[in-house]
C-alpha positions, 0 to 999 in steps of 0.5 A, a space after each residue: 873609337 869614336 862615331 855618330 850613333 844617329 841624327 835624332 833632330 828637335 828642332 824645337 819646332 812647336 816651342 818656335 812657333 808657339 814663341 810666333 805665336 804668342 807675339 802676335 796674339 799679343 798684339 792682336 789684343 790691342 785692335 786690328 787697326 793697331 796692330 797694322 800700324 804699329 806691328 814690324 819685325 823687332 831685333 829681340 824677337 828675331 833673336 828669341 827665335 834664333 836663341 831657340 833654333 837649336 838642333 840636336 844629334 846624340 851619339 855613342 862614344 868611347 873614351 880609351 885610357 891606357 897607363 903604363 905600369 910603374 918603375 921603382 921597387 914599388 910598382 915590381 909586378 905591375 902591368 900596363 893598364 886598359 880602360 875603355 869608358 863605353 856611353 851616350 851623349 848629346 849634342 845642341 848645334 845653333 847660332 852663337 848670340 854673342 856673334 850675332 848682330 840685327 840691324 832694321 832699318 825700315 824695311 830692311 833687316 841685316 842679320 850679321 851671324 857666325 855659321 851654326 857650331 855646337 853649343 854645348 854637349 852633353 853625357 848621358 848620366 844614365 848610360 854610365 853604369 858598371 857594364 860601360 867600363 872595361 879594363 885589362 886585368 891588373 898583375 900582382 900589383 895592382 895599377 890603378 887608374 884614378 878618378 880624375 884620370 877617368 875623368 880626363 879620359 871622358 873629357 878628351 873624348 869629348 872634345 874629340 867627339 866635338 871635333 868630329 862634330 864640327 867637321 860635319 858641314 851638312 849637319 851644321 848646314 841644316 843646323 843654319 838654314 834651320 835658323 834662318 828659316 824661322 827667321 822668315 816665318 817670322 817675318 813673312 807672318 808681319 808682311 801678311 798681315 802688314 801687307 809691308 814687304 820686308 827684305 832680309 840680307 844674310 851676312 856669314 861671319 866668321 866666329 872670333 878667334 877667341 872663341 
């Protein structure tokens, strides 16, 4: 059984706005007049904002394994073995920067980026303890489940959970909209200081198939 426990979002809003504030403060250190003349959107800073504009969701997962009893004399009196591992994990959603392209032509900004995706998945190691494991009773002859088999069953459960999240369009849309919102805030701050209007064209592209 695999399901989302909750959706606790960490937009890293404070960090992003701190970054934007530092950008402006460093420019104001020269002089207000120079800032108004020289301040303009930069591709590098837009990429930095995208990198920080991630969304995190926490989930609860159950990994299963069924191992049939072996055949032959040395497997006599073995039973089919079942194991469950229960744990929690965290998925980080955001924009794949390798698939993103930014063009700035005067007051026109063109941002081509893929839809939000799962950038990283982590198992909470603290959630794996002796109470996390359950296995069915053995027969006279034990049907042991190896450490490699346990690692593989968690890997498969993680891949299944990743597929579940990728099919949650509402969750992915929130990550995408958050990235757009932070970039638009960055551009609006420049506009407020310089009185220069900028237009942003968003092109949502399909990610490469080999990703």
